[in-house]
C-alpha positions in Angstrom: 86.9 255.0 125.0 88.4 258.1 126.6 91.4 258.1 124.3 89.2 257.8 121.3 87.2 260.8 122.4 90.4 262.8 123.1 91.8 261.8 119.7 88.6 262.9 117.9 88.5 266.2 119.8 92.2 266.8 119.1 91.7 266.0 115.4 88.8 268.5 115.2 91.0 271.2 116.8 93.9 270.4 114.5 91.6 270.8 111.5 90.7 274.2 112.8 94.4 275.1 113.2 95.2 273.8 109.7 92.3 275.9 108.3 93.8 278.9 110.1 97.2 278.2 108.7 96.0 277.7 105.2 94.0 280.9 104.9 96.4 283.2 106.8 99.3 281.5 105.0 97.6 282.2 101.7 97.3 285.9 102.7 101.0 285.9 103.5 101.8 284.6 100.0 99.6 287.4 98.5 101.5 290.0 100.6 104.8 288.5 99.5 103.8 288.5 95.8 102.2 291.9 95.7 104.3 294.0 98.1 107.6 292.2 98.5 109.7 290.2 100.9 109.4 292.4 104.0 105.6 292.5 103.8 105.5 288.7 103.1 107.7 287.9 106.1 105.8 290.2 108.3 102.5 288.6 107.3 104.0 285.2 107.8 105.1 286.2 111.3 101.6 287.3 112.1 100.3 284.0 110.9 102.8 282.1 113.0 101.9 284.2 116.1 98.3 283.2 115.7 98.6 279.6 114.6 101.4 278.2 116.9 99.7 279.0 120.2 96.4 277.6 118.9 98.2 274.3 118.0 99.8 274.2 121.5 96.4 274.8 123.0 94.7 272.1 121.0 97.4 269.6 122.0 97.2 270.4 125.7 93.4 270.9 126.0 92.5 267.7 124.2 95.0 265.4 126.0 92.3 263.9 128.2 88.6 263.3 127.7 85.7 261.7 129.4 83.7 261.9 132.6 86.1 259.8 134.6 88.9 262.4 134.0 86.9 265.6 134.3 89.5 267.2 136.5 92.2 266.4 134.0 90.1 267.8 131.2 89.5 271.1 133.1 93.2 271.3 134.0 94.2 270.7 130.4 92.0 273.5 129.2 93.3 275.9 131.8 96.9 275.0 131.1 96.4 275.1 127.4 94.9 278.6 127.6 97.6 279.9 129.9 100.4 278.5 127.7 98.6 279.9 124.6 98.4 283.4 126.1 102.0 283.4 127.3 103.3 282.0 124.0 101.4 284.7 122.1 103.0 287.4 124.2 106.4 285.8 123.8 106.1 285.5 120.1 105.0 289.1 119.7 107.9 290.2 121.8 110.4 288.1 119.8 109.1 289.4 116.5 109.2 293.1 117.6 112.6 292.8 119.2 114.4 290.6 116.6 112.8 291.3 113.3 112.2 294.5 111.3 108.5 294.0 110.5 105.9 296.0 108.7 103.0 296.3 111.2 100.1 296.3 108.7 100.6 292.9 107.2 101.6 291.4 110.6 98.4 292.5 112.2 96.2 291.8 109.2 97.3 288.2 109.0 97.1 287.8 112.8 93.5 289.2 112.9 92.6 287.1 109.8 93.8 283.9 111.5 91.7 284.9 114.6 88.6 285.5 112.5 89.1 282.1 110.8 89.4 280.6 114.3 86.1 282.2 115.3 84.2 281.5 112.0 85.5 278.1 111.1 83.4 276.1 113.6 80.3 277.3 111.6 81.6 275.2 108.7 82.5 272.1 110.6 79.8 269.4 111.0 79.7 267.4 114.3 79.0 263.7 113.8 
């Protein structure tokens, strides 16, 4: 039963991450089509910086579930959030050091993905 609950929670979190990727990825395509390759790649980098750490968090946070493993659940959430934060910092560092990016599309898609992350649960129904 615990694995079923973990799988259901992980799938809900993955749906949220996929929604983030779809909307911010769509914005990246718009940047690419309207303003060119550098803006498109910068927007795609902002999308990746937001989506990849959330995917890692979802994987780590929902690896355990249930009352019998409450300590593991709490530990998974703490580790997931710590890894998410460190991965976000590392990805921003890698992008700023190694790529020539336009800041506006990078931050617009990053913030758009965060807004989707905050607003999407309003659209998901819990069964």
